[in-house]
N, CA, C and O atoms as a Maestro MAE file, in Angstrom:
{
 s_m_m2io_version
 :::
 2.0.0
}

f_m_ct {
 s_m_title
 :::
 protein
 m_atom[328] {
  # First column is atom index #
  i_m_mmod_type
  r_m_x_coord
  r_m_y_coord
  r_m_z_coord
  i_m_residue_number
  s_m_chain_name
  s_m_pdb_residue_name
  s_m_pdb_atom_name
  i_m_atomic_number
  :::
  1 25 -111.230 -34.712 -77.749 1 A "MET " " N  " 7
  2 3 -109.793 -34.764 -77.875 1 A "MET " " CA " 6
  3 2 -109.169 -35.406 -76.631 1 A "MET " " C  " 6
  4 15 -108.191 -36.147 -76.738 1 A "MET " " O  " 8
  5 25 -109.734 -35.123 -75.454 2 A "ASN " " N  " 7
  6 3 -109.225 -35.747 -74.232 2 A "ASN " " CA " 6
  7 2 -109.407 -37.252 -74.263 2 A "ASN " " C  " 6
  8 15 -108.562 -37.991 -73.758 2 A "ASN " " O  " 8
  9 25 -110.509 -37.716 -74.856 3 A "VAL " " N  " 7
  10 3 -110.767 -39.152 -74.956 3 A "VAL " " CA " 6
  11 2 -109.707 -39.810 -75.830 3 A "VAL " " C  " 6
  12 15 -109.196 -40.879 -75.497 3 A "VAL " " O  " 8
  13 25 -109.385 -39.175 -76.934 4 A "GLU " " N  " 7
  14 3 -108.355 -39.717 -77.824 4 A "GLU " " CA " 6
  15 2 -107.004 -39.760 -77.119 4 A "GLU " " C  " 6
  16 15 -106.247 -40.717 -77.280 4 A "GLU " " O  " 8
  17 25 -106.699 -38.723 -76.338 5 A "PHE " " N  " 7
  18 3 -105.451 -38.689 -75.580 5 A "PHE " " CA " 6
  19 2 -105.386 -39.873 -74.612 5 A "PHE " " C  " 6
  20 15 -104.359 -40.543 -74.512 5 A "PHE " " O  " 8
  21 25 -106.479 -40.124 -73.907 6 A "VAL " " N  " 7
  22 3 -106.520 -41.232 -72.942 6 A "VAL " " CA " 6
  23 2 -106.362 -42.570 -73.664 6 A "VAL " " C  " 6
  24 15 -105.676 -43.463 -73.166 6 A "VAL " " O  " 8
  25 25 -106.988 -42.716 -74.832 7 A "LYS " " N  " 7
  26 3 -106.864 -43.952 -75.597 7 A "LYS " " CA " 6
  27 2 -105.416 -44.191 -76.017 7 A "LYS " " C  " 6
  28 15 -104.915 -45.310 -75.900 7 A "LYS " " O  " 8
  29 25 -104.750 -43.166 -76.498 8 A "VAL " " N  " 7
  30 3 -103.349 -43.293 -76.922 8 A "VAL " " CA " 6
  31 2 -102.480 -43.637 -75.716 8 A "VAL " " C  " 6
  32 15 -101.625 -44.519 -75.795 8 A "VAL " " O  " 8
  33 25 -102.696 -42.950 -74.613 9 A "ASP " " N  " 7
  34 3 -101.918 -43.198 -73.405 9 A "ASP " " CA " 6
  35 2 -102.126 -44.629 -72.911 9 A "ASP " " C  " 6
  36 15 -101.171 -45.282 -72.491 9 A "ASP " " O  " 8
  37 25 -103.352 -45.115 -72.957 10 A "THR " " N  " 7
  38 3 -103.668 -46.484 -72.540 10 A "THR " " CA " 6
  39 2 -102.997 -47.497 -73.452 10 A "THR " " C  " 6
  40 15 -102.494 -48.519 -72.985 10 A "THR " " O  " 8
  41 25 -102.985 -47.221 -74.748 11 A "GLU " " N  " 7
  42 3 -102.337 -48.127 -75.693 11 A "GLU " " CA " 6
  43 2 -100.833 -48.213 -75.432 11 A "GLU " " C  " 6
  44 15 -100.245 -49.291 -75.521 11 A "GLU " " O  " 8
  45 25 -100.215 -47.082 -75.110 12 A "ILE " " N  " 7
  46 3 -98.785 -47.082 -74.775 12 A "ILE " " CA " 6
  47 2 -98.556 -47.933 -73.532 12 A "ILE " " C  " 6
  48 15 -97.629 -48.742 -73.496 12 A "ILE " " O  " 8
  49 25 -99.391 -47.756 -72.518 13 A "GLU " " N  " 7
  50 3 -99.246 -48.533 -71.279 13 A "GLU " " CA " 6
  51 2 -99.400 -50.026 -71.542 13 A "GLU " " C  " 6
  52 15 -98.651 -50.828 -70.984 13 A "GLU " " O  " 8
  53 25 -100.350 -50.410 -72.378 14 A "LYS " " N  " 7
  54 3 -100.551 -51.823 -72.706 14 A "LYS " " CA " 6
  55 2 -99.319 -52.404 -73.381 14 A "LYS " " C  " 6
  56 15 -98.877 -53.506 -73.057 14 A "LYS " " O  " 8
  57 25 -98.770 -51.642 -74.328 15 A "LEU " " N  " 7
  58 3 -97.558 -52.105 -75.011 15 A "LEU " " CA " 6
  59 2 -96.415 -52.294 -74.020 15 A "LEU " " C  " 6
  60 15 -95.701 -53.296 -74.069 15 A "LEU " " O  " 8
  61 25 -96.248 -51.343 -73.136 16 A "LEU " " N  " 7
  62 3 -95.173 -51.446 -72.159 16 A "LEU " " CA " 6
  63 2 -95.375 -52.628 -71.228 16 A "LEU " " C  " 6
  64 15 -94.415 -53.315 -70.880 16 A "LEU " " O  " 8
  65 25 -96.609 -52.870 -70.824 17 A "ASP " " N  " 7
  66 3 -96.908 -53.994 -69.938 17 A "ASP " " CA " 6
  67 2 -96.613 -55.341 -70.592 17 A "ASP " " C  " 6
  68 15 -96.242 -56.296 -69.909 17 A "ASP " " O  " 8
  69 25 -96.773 -55.418 -71.891 18 A "ASN " " N  " 7
  70 3 -96.576 -56.678 -72.610 18 A "ASN " " CA " 6
  71 2 -95.130 -56.936 -73.013 18 A "ASN " " C  " 6
  72 15 -94.838 -57.975 -73.604 18 A "ASN " " O  " 8
  73 25 -94.231 -56.032 -72.712 19 A "LEU " " N  " 7
  74 3 -92.849 -56.180 -73.174 19 A "LEU " " CA " 6
  75 2 -91.972 -57.028 -72.247 19 A "LEU " " C  " 6
  76 15 -90.830 -57.332 -72.592 19 A "LEU " " O  " 8
  77 25 -92.476 -57.402 -71.111 20 A "THR " " N  " 7
  78 3 -91.683 -58.212 -70.190 20 A "THR " " CA " 6
  79 2 -91.309 -59.526 -70.871 20 A "THR " " C  " 6
  80 15 -92.180 -60.287 -71.292 20 A "THR " " O  " 8
  81 25 -90.025 -59.781 -70.972 21 A "GLY " " N  " 7
  82 3 -89.536 -61.024 -71.563 21 A "GLY " " CA " 6
  83 2 -89.618 -61.070 -73.079 21 A "GLY " " C  " 6
  84 15 -89.469 -62.140 -73.669 21 A "GLY " " O  " 8
  85 25 -89.849 -59.950 -73.714 22 A "ALA " " N  " 7
  86 3 -89.962 -59.930 -75.177 22 A "ALA " " CA " 6
  87 2 -88.593 -60.099 -75.827 22 A "ALA " " C  " 6
  88 15 -87.568 -59.712 -75.265 22 A "ALA " " O  " 8
  89 25 -88.598 -60.683 -77.018 23 A "ASN " " N  " 7
  90 3 -87.341 -60.863 -77.751 23 A "ASN " " CA " 6
  91 2 -86.966 -59.556 -78.452 23 A "ASN " " C  " 6
  92 15 -87.795 -58.652 -78.561 23 A "ASN " " O  " 8
  93 25 -85.729 -59.451 -78.923 24 A "PRO " " N  " 7
  94 3 -85.255 -58.198 -79.540 24 A "PRO " " CA " 6
  95 2 -86.106 -57.728 -80.727 24 A "PRO " " C  " 6
  96 15 -86.314 -56.527 -80.902 24 A "PRO " " O  " 8
  97 25 -86.594 -58.661 -81.535 25 A "THR " " N  " 7
  98 3 -87.407 -58.277 -82.693 25 A "THR " " CA " 6
  99 2 -88.706 -57.634 -82.230 25 A "THR " " C  " 6
  100 15 -89.108 -56.591 -82.746 25 A "THR " " O  " 8
  101 25 -89.354 -58.250 -81.269 26 A "LEU " " N  " 7
  102 3 -90.598 -57.704 -80.741 26 A "LEU " " CA " 6
  103 2 -90.349 -56.358 -80.072 26 A "LEU " " C  " 6
  104 15 -91.160 -55.441 -80.201 26 A "LEU " " O  " 8
  105 25 -89.239 -56.235 -79.362 27 A "LEU " " N  " 7
  106 3 -88.894 -54.960 -78.725 27 A "LEU " " CA " 6
  107 2 -88.715 -53.852 -79.759 27 A "LEU " " C  " 6
  108 15 -89.113 -52.710 -79.531 27 A "LEU " " O  " 8
  109 25 -88.117 -54.196 -80.892 28 A "SER " " N  " 7
  110 3 -87.909 -53.216 -81.955 28 A "SER " " CA " 6
  111 2 -89.248 -52.737 -82.522 28 A "SER " " C  " 6
  112 15 -89.457 -51.537 -82.696 28 A "SER " " O  " 8
  113 25 -90.152 -53.678 -82.809 29 A "TYR " " N  " 7
  114 3 -91.475 -53.301 -83.318 29 A "TYR " " CA " 6
  115 2 -92.243 -52.466 -82.297 29 A "TYR " " C  " 6
  116 15 -92.867 -51.462 -82.641 29 A "TYR " " O  " 8
  117 25 -92.188 -52.896 -81.041 30 A "ALA " " N  " 7
  118 3 -92.903 -52.172 -79.988 30 A "ALA " " CA " 6
  119 2 -92.329 -50.771 -79.819 30 A "ALA " " C  " 6
  120 15 -93.076 -49.814 -79.617 30 A "ALA " " O  " 8
  121 25 -91.021 -50.646 -79.899 31 A "SER " " N  " 7
  122 3 -90.380 -49.347 -79.756 31 A "SER " " CA " 6
  123 2 -90.842 -48.395 -80.859 31 A "SER " " C  " 6
  124 15 -91.138 -47.230 -80.596 31 A "SER " " O  " 8
  125 25 -90.901 -48.894 -82.089 32 A "ASN " " N  " 7
  126 3 -91.378 -48.066 -83.203 32 A "ASN " " CA " 6
  127 2 -92.818 -47.632 -82.986 32 A "ASN " " C  " 6
  128 15 -93.168 -46.474 -83.211 32 A "ASN " " O  " 8
  129 25 -93.650 -48.566 -82.549 33 A "LYS " " N  " 7
  130 3 -95.061 -48.259 -82.310 33 A "LYS " " CA " 6
  131 2 -95.207 -47.239 -81.188 33 A "LYS " " C  " 6
  132 15 -96.007 -46.308 -81.291 33 A "LYS " " O  " 8
  133 25 -94.441 -47.411 -80.122 34 A "ILE " " N  " 7
  134 3 -94.501 -46.488 -78.992 34 A "ILE " " CA " 6
  135 2 -94.035 -45.097 -79.412 34 A "ILE " " C  " 6
  136 15 -94.616 -44.102 -78.980 34 A "ILE " " O  " 8
  137 25 -93.009 -45.009 -80.235 35 A "GLU " " N  " 7
  138 3 -92.539 -43.707 -80.721 35 A "GLU " " CA " 6
  139 2 -93.640 -42.991 -81.504 35 A "GLU " " C  " 6
  140 15 -93.848 -41.790 -81.331 35 A "GLU " " O  " 8
  141 25 -94.339 -43.725 -82.359 36 A "LYS " " N  " 7
  142 3 -95.431 -43.129 -83.134 36 A "LYS " " CA " 6
  143 2 -96.570 -42.683 -82.208 36 A "LYS " " C  " 6
  144 15 -97.111 -41.588 -82.359 36 A "LYS " " O  " 8
  145 25 -96.922 -43.541 -81.256 37 A "LEU " " N  " 7
  146 3 -97.989 -43.196 -80.322 37 A "LEU " " CA " 6
  147 2 -97.599 -42.004 -79.456 37 A "LEU " " C  " 6
  148 15 -98.428 -41.142 -79.164 37 A "LEU " " O  " 8
  149 25 -96.331 -41.960 -79.046 38 A "ASP " " N  " 7
  150 3 -95.879 -40.848 -78.220 38 A "ASP " " CA " 6
  151 2 -95.915 -39.533 -78.999 38 A "ASP " " C  " 6
  152 15 -96.267 -38.490 -78.449 38 A "ASP " " O  " 8
  153 25 -95.555 -39.586 -80.264 39 A "ALA " " N  " 7
  154 3 -95.624 -38.384 -81.100 39 A "ALA " " CA " 6
  155 2 -97.073 -37.911 -81.214 39 A "ALA " " C  " 6
  156 15 -97.349 -36.712 -81.158 39 A "ALA " " O  " 8
  157 25 -97.989 -38.857 -81.374 40 A "LYS " " N  " 7
  158 3 -99.401 -38.502 -81.453 40 A "LYS " " CA " 6
  159 2 -99.873 -37.932 -80.113 40 A "LYS " " C  " 6
  160 15 -100.633 -36.964 -80.077 40 A "LYS " " O  " 8
  161 25 -99.417 -38.536 -79.017 41 A "ARG " " N  " 7
  162 3 -99.792 -38.056 -77.684 41 A "ARG " " CA " 6
  163 2 -99.280 -36.634 -77.472 41 A "ARG " " C  " 6
  164 15 -100.005 -35.788 -76.951 41 A "ARG " " O  " 8
  165 25 -98.047 -36.367 -77.869 42 A "GLN " " N  " 7
  166 3 -97.475 -35.021 -77.736 42 A "GLN " " CA " 6
  167 2 -98.277 -34.013 -78.560 42 A "GLN " " C  " 6
  168 15 -98.530 -32.894 -78.113 42 A "GLN " " O  " 8
  169 25 -98.670 -34.420 -79.757 43 A "SER " " N  " 7
  170 3 -99.472 -33.552 -80.613 43 A "SER " " CA " 6
  171 2 -100.822 -33.255 -79.966 43 A "SER " " C  " 6
  172 15 -101.291 -32.117 -79.994 43 A "SER " " O  " 8
  173 25 -101.441 -34.272 -79.387 44 A "LEU " " N  " 7
  174 3 -102.726 -34.078 -78.706 44 A "LEU " " CA " 6
  175 2 -102.575 -33.173 -77.493 44 A "LEU " " C  " 6
  176 15 -103.426 -32.318 -77.243 44 A "LEU " " O  " 8
  177 25 -101.498 -33.357 -76.741 45 A "MET " " N  " 7
  178 3 -101.258 -32.505 -75.573 45 A "MET " " CA " 6
  179 2 -101.129 -31.043 -75.991 45 A "MET " " C  " 6
  180 15 -101.663 -30.150 -75.333 45 A "MET " " O  " 8
  181 25 -100.415 -30.811 -77.092 46 A "LYS " " N  " 7
  182 3 -100.251 -29.440 -77.581 46 A "LYS " " CA " 6
  183 2 -101.589 -28.864 -78.032 46 A "LYS " " C  " 6
  184 15 -101.900 -27.706 -77.750 46 A "LYS " " O  " 8
  185 25 -102.379 -29.677 -78.734 47 A "ALA " " N  " 7
  186 3 -103.684 -29.215 -79.201 47 A "ALA " " CA " 6
  187 2 -104.602 -28.890 -78.026 47 A "ALA " " C  " 6
  188 15 -105.332 -27.899 -78.062 47 A "ALA " " O  " 8
  189 25 -104.566 -29.718 -76.988 48 A "ILE " " N  " 7
  190 3 -105.383 -29.466 -75.801 48 A "ILE " " CA " 6
  191 2 -104.934 -28.181 -75.118 48 A "ILE " " C  " 6
  192 15 -105.760 -27.357 -74.725 48 A "ILE " " O  " 8
  193 25 -103.630 -28.016 -74.979 49 A "ALA " " N  " 7
  194 3 -103.102 -26.790 -74.358 49 A "ALA " " CA " 6
  195 2 -103.472 -25.566 -75.183 49 A "ALA " " C  " 6
  196 15 -103.834 -24.531 -74.624 49 A "ALA " " O  " 8
  197 25 -103.385 -25.669 -76.506 50 A "ASP " " N  " 7
  198 3 -103.745 -24.552 -77.381 50 A "ASP " " CA " 6
  199 2 -105.223 -24.200 -77.241 50 A "ASP " " C  " 6
  200 15 -105.591 -23.026 -77.230 50 A "ASP " " O  " 8
  201 25 -106.066 -25.228 -77.134 51 A "MET " " N  " 7
  202 3 -107.497 -24.981 -76.966 51 A "MET " " CA " 6
  203 2 -107.770 -24.274 -75.649 51 A "MET " " C  " 6
  204 15 -108.597 -23.364 -75.586 51 A "MET " " O  " 8
  205 25 -107.083 -24.686 -74.610 52 A "ARG " " N  " 7
  206 3 -107.298 -24.071 -73.302 52 A "ARG " " CA " 6
  207 2 -106.872 -22.610 -73.304 52 A "ARG " " C  " 6
  208 15 -107.564 -21.763 -72.740 52 A "ARG " " O  " 8
  209 25 -105.753 -22.309 -73.926 53 A "THR " " N  " 7
  210 3 -105.283 -20.929 -73.930 53 A "THR " " CA " 6
  211 2 -106.094 -20.057 -74.880 53 A "THR " " C  " 6
  212 15 -106.221 -18.852 -74.662 53 A "THR " " O  " 8
  213 25 -106.644 -20.662 -75.936 54 A "SER " " N  " 7
  214 3 -107.423 -19.863 -76.879 54 A "SER " " CA " 6
  215 2 -108.760 -19.443 -76.291 54 A "SER " " C  " 6
  216 15 -109.384 -18.509 -76.794 54 A "SER " " O  " 8
  217 25 -109.213 -20.109 -75.243 55 A "THR " " N  " 7
  218 3 -110.491 -19.754 -74.629 55 A "THR " " CA " 6
  219 2 -110.343 -18.635 -73.606 55 A "THR " " C  " 6
  220 15 -111.339 -18.105 -73.114 55 A "THR " " O  " 8
  221 25 -109.110 -18.275 -73.285 56 A "LEU " " N  " 7
  222 3 -108.879 -17.186 -72.340 56 A "LEU " " CA " 6
  223 2 -108.944 -15.854 -73.072 56 A "LEU " " C  " 6
  224 15 -108.417 -15.712 -74.175 56 A "LEU " " O  " 8
  225 25 -109.585 -14.895 -72.455 57 A "SER " " N  " 7
  226 3 -109.666 -13.577 -73.079 57 A "SER " " CA " 6
  227 2 -108.301 -12.900 -73.022 57 A "SER " " C  " 6
  228 15 -107.505 -13.175 -72.125 57 A "SER " " O  " 8
  229 25 -108.035 -12.025 -73.971 58 A "PRO " " N  " 7
  230 3 -106.756 -11.303 -73.953 58 A "PRO " " CA " 6
  231 2 -106.581 -10.495 -72.665 58 A "PRO " " C  " 6
  232 15 -105.465 -10.361 -72.162 58 A "PRO " " O  " 8
  233 25 -107.681 -9.959 -72.133 59 A "GLU " " N  " 7
  234 3 -107.600 -9.184 -70.893 59 A "GLU " " CA " 6
  235 2 -107.169 -10.081 -69.729 59 A "GLU " " C  " 6
  236 15 -106.340 -9.686 -68.909 59 A "GLU " " O  " 8
  237 25 -107.733 -11.279 -69.663 60 A "TYR " " N  " 7
  238 3 -107.388 -12.206 -68.589 60 A "TYR " " CA " 6
  239 2 -105.929 -12.635 -68.708 60 A "TYR " " C  " 6
  240 15 -105.203 -12.687 -67.715 60 A "TYR " " O  " 8
  241 25 -105.510 -12.940 -69.932 61 A "THR " " N  " 7
  242 3 -104.123 -13.334 -70.160 61 A "THR " " CA " 6
  243 2 -103.172 -12.219 -69.756 61 A "THR " " C  " 6
  244 15 -102.151 -12.475 -69.118 61 A "THR " " O  " 8
  245 25 -103.500 -10.980 -70.122 62 A "LYS " " N  " 7
  246 3 -102.657 -9.838 -69.763 62 A "LYS " " CA " 6
  247 2 -102.617 -9.664 -68.247 62 A "LYS " " C  " 6
  248 15 -101.558 -9.411 -67.672 62 A "LYS " " O  " 8
  249 25 -103.771 -9.799 -67.609 63 A "SER " " N  " 7
  250 3 -103.851 -9.683 -66.155 63 A "SER " " CA " 6
  251 2 -102.987 -10.743 -65.477 63 A "SER " " C  " 6
  252 15 -102.238 -10.443 -64.548 63 A "SER " " O  " 8
  253 25 -103.099 -11.983 -65.948 64 A "MET " " N  " 7
  254 3 -102.322 -13.078 -65.355 64 A "MET " " CA " 6
  255 2 -100.836 -12.882 -65.604 64 A "MET " " C  " 6
  256 15 -100.018 -13.218 -64.747 64 A "MET " " O  " 8
  257 25 -100.476 -12.346 -66.758 65 A "SER " " N  " 7
  258 3 -99.059 -12.090 -67.049 65 A "SER " " CA " 6
  259 2 -98.484 -11.117 -66.038 65 A "SER " " C  " 6
  260 15 -97.360 -11.287 -65.565 65 A "SER " " O  " 8
  261 25 -99.262 -10.099 -65.710 66 A "GLY " " N  " 7
  262 3 -98.815 -9.130 -64.711 66 A "GLY " " CA " 6
  263 2 -98.590 -9.776 -63.363 66 A "GLY " " C  " 6
  264 15 -97.604 -9.489 -62.685 66 A "GLY " " O  " 8
  265 25 -99.512 -10.658 -62.968 67 A "TYR " " N  " 7
  266 3 -99.352 -11.369 -61.700 67 A "TYR " " CA " 6
  267 2 -98.115 -12.251 -61.710 67 A "TYR " " C  " 6
  268 15 -97.362 -12.287 -60.737 67 A "TYR " " O  " 8
  269 25 -97.908 -12.960 -62.805 68 A "LEU " " N  " 7
  270 3 -96.767 -13.868 -62.867 68 A "LEU " " CA " 6
  271 2 -95.440 -13.123 -62.870 68 A "LEU " " C  " 6
  272 15 -94.464 -13.583 -62.277 68 A "LEU " " O  " 8
  273 25 -95.401 -11.971 -63.539 69 A "LYS " " N  " 7
  274 3 -94.169 -11.192 -63.561 69 A "LYS " " CA " 6
  275 2 -93.825 -10.659 -62.173 69 A "LYS " " C  " 6
  276 15 -92.652 -10.507 -61.833 69 A "LYS " " O  " 8
  277 25 -94.850 -10.378 -61.378 70 A "ASN " " N  " 7
  278 3 -94.645 -9.809 -60.041 70 A "ASN " " CA " 6
  279 2 -95.118 -10.769 -58.945 70 A "ASN " " C  " 6
  280 15 -95.605 -10.324 -57.905 70 A "ASN " " O  " 8
  281 25 -94.981 -12.057 -59.164 71 A "TRP " " N  " 7
  282 3 -95.542 -13.075 -58.265 71 A "TRP " " CA " 6
  283 2 -95.106 -12.887 -56.816 71 A "TRP " " C  " 6
  284 15 -95.916 -13.053 -55.904 71 A "TRP " " O  " 8
  285 25 -93.866 -12.552 -56.596 72 A "ASP " " N  " 7
  286 3 -93.369 -12.400 -55.224 72 A "ASP " " CA " 6
  287 2 -94.028 -11.240 -54.502 72 A "ASP " " C  " 6
  288 15 -94.073 -11.226 -53.271 72 A "ASP " " O  " 8
  289 25 -94.539 -10.270 -55.238 73 A "ASP " " N  " 7
  290 3 -95.164 -9.098 -54.628 73 A "ASP " " CA " 6
  291 2 -96.693 -9.183 -54.576 73 A "ASP " " C  " 6
  292 15 -97.342 -8.303 -54.011 73 A "ASP " " O  " 8
  293 25 -97.270 -10.239 -55.164 74 A "VAL " " N  " 7
  294 3 -98.728 -10.377 -55.217 74 A "VAL " " CA " 6
  295 2 -99.225 -10.906 -53.880 74 A "VAL " " C  " 6
  296 15 -98.612 -11.798 -53.294 74 A "VAL " " O  " 8
  297 25 -100.336 -10.357 -53.397 75 A "THR " " N  " 7
  298 3 -100.894 -10.796 -52.124 75 A "THR " " CA " 6
  299 2 -101.486 -12.184 -52.249 75 A "THR " " C  " 6
  300 15 -101.778 -12.655 -53.348 75 A "THR " " O  " 8
  301 25 -101.658 -12.829 -51.116 76 A "PHE " " N  " 7
  302 3 -102.237 -14.174 -51.101 76 A "PHE " " CA " 6
  303 2 -103.638 -14.172 -51.717 76 A "PHE " " C  " 6
  304 15 -103.980 -15.063 -52.495 76 A "PHE " " O  " 8
  305 25 -104.439 -13.177 -51.370 77 A "GLU " " N  " 7
  306 3 -105.802 -13.092 -51.910 77 A "GLU " " CA " 6
  307 2 -105.787 -12.969 -53.430 77 A "GLU " " C  " 6
  308 15 -106.597 -13.593 -54.115 77 A "GLU " " O  " 8
  309 25 -104.861 -12.160 -53.959 78 A "ASP " " N  " 7
  310 3 -104.770 -12.022 -55.409 78 A "ASP " " CA " 6
  311 2 -104.285 -13.312 -56.062 78 A "ASP " " C  " 6
  312 15 -104.686 -13.624 -57.183 78 A "ASP " " O  " 8
  313 25 -103.427 -14.065 -55.375 79 A "ARG " " N  " 7
  314 3 -102.950 -15.334 -55.909 79 A "ARG " " CA " 6
  315 2 -104.084 -16.335 -56.027 79 A "ARG " " C  " 6
  316 15 -104.080 -17.175 -56.927 79 A "ARG " " O  " 8
  317 25 -105.044 -16.253 -55.136 80 A "ARG " " N  " 7
  318 3 -106.179 -17.194 -55.160 80 A "ARG " " CA " 6
  319 2 -107.081 -16.936 -56.340 80 A "ARG " " C  " 6
  320 15 -107.798 -17.841 -56.766 80 A "ARG " " O  " 8
  321 25 -107.072 -15.749 -56.879 81 A "GLY " " N  " 7
  322 3 -107.859 -15.424 -58.056 81 A "GLY " " CA " 6
  323 2 -109.305 -15.133 -57.733 81 A "GLY " " C  " 6
  324 15 -109.695 -15.033 -56.570 81 A "GLY " " O  " 8
  325 25 -110.098 -14.997 -58.790 82 A "PRO " " N  " 7
  326 3 -111.517 -14.622 -58.596 82 A "PRO " " CA " 6
  327 2 -112.336 -15.757 -58.013 82 A "PRO " " C  " 6
  328 15 -113.537 -15.601 -57.791 82 A "PRO " " O  " 8
  :::
 }
 m_bond[327] {
  # First column is bond index #
  i_m_from
  i_m_to
  i_m_order
  :::
  1 1 2 1
  2 2 3 1
  3 3 4 2
  4 3 5 1
  5 5 6 1
  6 6 7 1
  7 7 8 2
  8 7 9 1
  9 9 10 1
  10 10 11 1
  11 11 12 2
  12 11 13 1
  13 13 14 1
  14 14 15 1
  15 15 16 2
  16 15 17 1
  17 17 18 1
  18 18 19 1
  19 19 20 2
  20 19 21 1
  21 21 22 1
  22 22 23 1
  23 23 24 2
  24 23 25 1
  25 25 26 1
  26 26 27 1
  27 27 28 2
  28 27 29 1
  29 29 30 1
  30 30 31 1
  31 31 32 2
  32 31 33 1
  33 33 34 1
  34 34 35 1
  35 35 36 2
  36 35 37 1
  37 37 38 1
  38 38 39 1
  39 39 40 2
  40 39 41 1
  41 41 42 1
  42 42 43 1
  43 43 44 2
  44 43 45 1
  45 45 46 1
  46 46 47 1
  47 47 48 2
  48 47 49 1
  49 49 50 1
  50 50 51 1
  51 51 52 2
  52 51 53 1
  53 53 54 1
  54 54 55 1
  55 55 56 2
  56 55 57 1
  57 57 58 1
  58 58 59 1
  59 59 60 2
  60 59 61 1
  61 61 62 1
  62 62 63 1
  63 63 64 2
  64 63 65 1
  65 65 66 1
  66 66 67 1
  67 67 68 2
  68 67 69 1
  69 69 70 1
  70 70 71 1
  71 71 72 2
  72 71 73 1
  73 73 74 1
  74 74 75 1
  75 75 76 2
  76 75 77 1
  77 77 78 1
  78 78 79 1
  79 79 80 2
  80 79 81 1
  81 81 82 1
  82 82 83 1
  83 83 84 2
  84 83 85 1
  85 85 86 1
  86 86 87 1
  87 87 88 2
  88 87 89 1
  89 89 90 1
  90 90 91 1
  91 91 92 2
  92 91 93 1
  93 93 94 1
  94 94 95 1
  95 95 96 2
  96 95 97 1
  97 97 98 1
  98 98 99 1
  99 99 100 2
  100 99 101 1
  101 101 102 1
  102 102 103 1
  103 103 104 2
  104 103 105 1
  105 105 106 1
  106 106 107 1
  107 107 108 2
  108 107 109 1
  109 109 110 1
  110 110 111 1
  111 111 112 2
  112 111 113 1
  113 113 114 1
  114 114 115 1
  115 115 116 2
  116 115 117 1
  117 117 118 1
  118 118 119 1
  119 119 120 2
  120 119 121 1
  121 121 122 1
  122 122 123 1
  123 123 124 2
  124 123 125 1
  125 125 126 1
  126 126 127 1
  127 127 128 2
  128 127 129 1
  129 129 130 1
  130 130 131 1
  131 131 132 2
  132 131 133 1
  133 133 134 1
  134 134 135 1
  135 135 136 2
  136 135 137 1
  137 137 138 1
  138 138 139 1
  139 139 140 2
  140 139 141 1
  141 141 142 1
  142 142 143 1
  143 143 144 2
  144 143 145 1
  145 145 146 1
  146 146 147 1
  147 147 148 2
  148 147 149 1
  149 149 150 1
  150 150 151 1
  151 151 152 2
  152 151 153 1
  153 153 154 1
  154 154 155 1
  155 155 156 2
  156 155 157 1
  157 157 158 1
  158 158 159 1
  159 159 160 2
  160 159 161 1
  161 161 162 1
  162 162 163 1
  163 163 164 2
  164 163 165 1
  165 165 166 1
  166 166 167 1
  167 167 168 2
  168 167 169 1
  169 169 170 1
  170 170 171 1
  171 171 172 2
  172 171 173 1
  173 173 174 1
  174 174 175 1
  175 175 176 2
  176 175 177 1
  177 177 178 1
  178 178 179 1
  179 179 180 2
  180 179 181 1
  181 181 182 1
  182 182 183 1
  183 183 184 2
  184 183 185 1
  185 185 186 1
  186 186 187 1
  187 187 188 2
  188 187 189 1
  189 189 190 1
  190 190 191 1
  191 191 192 2
  192 191 193 1
  193 193 194 1
  194 194 195 1
  195 195 196 2
  196 195 197 1
  197 197 198 1
  198 198 199 1
  199 199 200 2
  200 199 201 1
  201 201 202 1
  202 202 203 1
  203 203 204 2
  204 203 205 1
  205 205 206 1
  206 206 207 1
  207 207 208 2
  208 207 209 1
  209 209 210 1
  210 210 211 1
  211 211 212 2
  212 211 213 1
  213 213 214 1
  214 214 215 1
  215 215 216 2
  216 215 217 1
  217 217 218 1
  218 218 219 1
  219 219 220 2
  220 219 221 1
  221 221 222 1
  222 222 223 1
  223 223 224 2
  224 223 225 1
  225 225 226 1
  226 226 227 1
  227 227 228 2
  228 227 229 1
  229 229 230 1
  230 230 231 1
  231 231 232 2
  232 231 233 1
  233 233 234 1
  234 234 235 1
  235 235 236 2
  236 235 237 1
  237 237 238 1
  238 238 239 1
  239 239 240 2
  240 239 241 1
  241 241 242 1
  242 242 243 1
  243 243 244 2
  244 243 245 1
  245 245 246 1
  246 246 247 1
  247 247 248 2
  248 247 249 1
  249 249 250 1
  250 250 251 1
  251 251 252 2
  252 251 253 1
  253 253 254 1
  254 254 255 1
  255 255 256 2
  256 255 257 1
  257 257 258 1
  258 258 259 1
  259 259 260 2
  260 259 261 1
  261 261 262 1
  262 262 263 1
  263 263 264 2
  264 263 265 1
  265 265 266 1
  266 266 267 1
  267 267 268 2
  268 267 269 1
  269 269 270 1
  270 270 271 1
  271 271 272 2
  272 271 273 1
  273 273 274 1
  274 274 275 1
  275 275 276 2
  276 275 277 1
  277 277 278 1
  278 278 279 1
  279 279 280 2
  280 279 281 1
  281 281 282 1
  282 282 283 1
  283 283 284 2
  284 283 285 1
  285 285 286 1
  286 286 287 1
  287 287 288 2
  288 287 289 1
  289 289 290 1
  290 290 291 1
  291 291 292 2
  292 291 293 1
  293 293 294 1
  294 294 295 1
  295 295 296 2
  296 295 297 1
  297 297 298 1
  298 298 299 1
  299 299 300 2
  300 299 301 1
  301 301 302 1
  302 302 303 1
  303 303 304 2
  304 303 305 1
  305 305 306 1
  306 306 307 1
  307 307 308 2
  308 307 309 1
  309 309 310 1
  310 310 311 1
  311 311 312 2
  312 311 313 1
  313 313 314 1
  314 314 315 1
  315 315 316 2
  316 315 317 1
  317 317 318 1
  318 318 319 1
  319 319 320 2
  320 319 321 1
  321 321 322 1
  322 322 323 1
  323 323 324 2
  324 323 325 1
  325 325 326 1
  326 326 327 1
  327 327 328 2
  :::
 }
}
């Protein structure tokens, strides 16, 4: 999934690089293509984030929630984690 994300991101960059001096018609087509690619990129980012959070145990998530709620009171050593 990360590879697909990088491919989409690279394609967006290529399109943007090629737009210098483009006419309005080409800009319109490129804009539509970039919007579609960006939507796909956003979807991939969400899927990657969901995968990362789904691999965390409920105990770890609960523990981290406690730290985040009381971040100002957590010691430096506890902030560094295990």
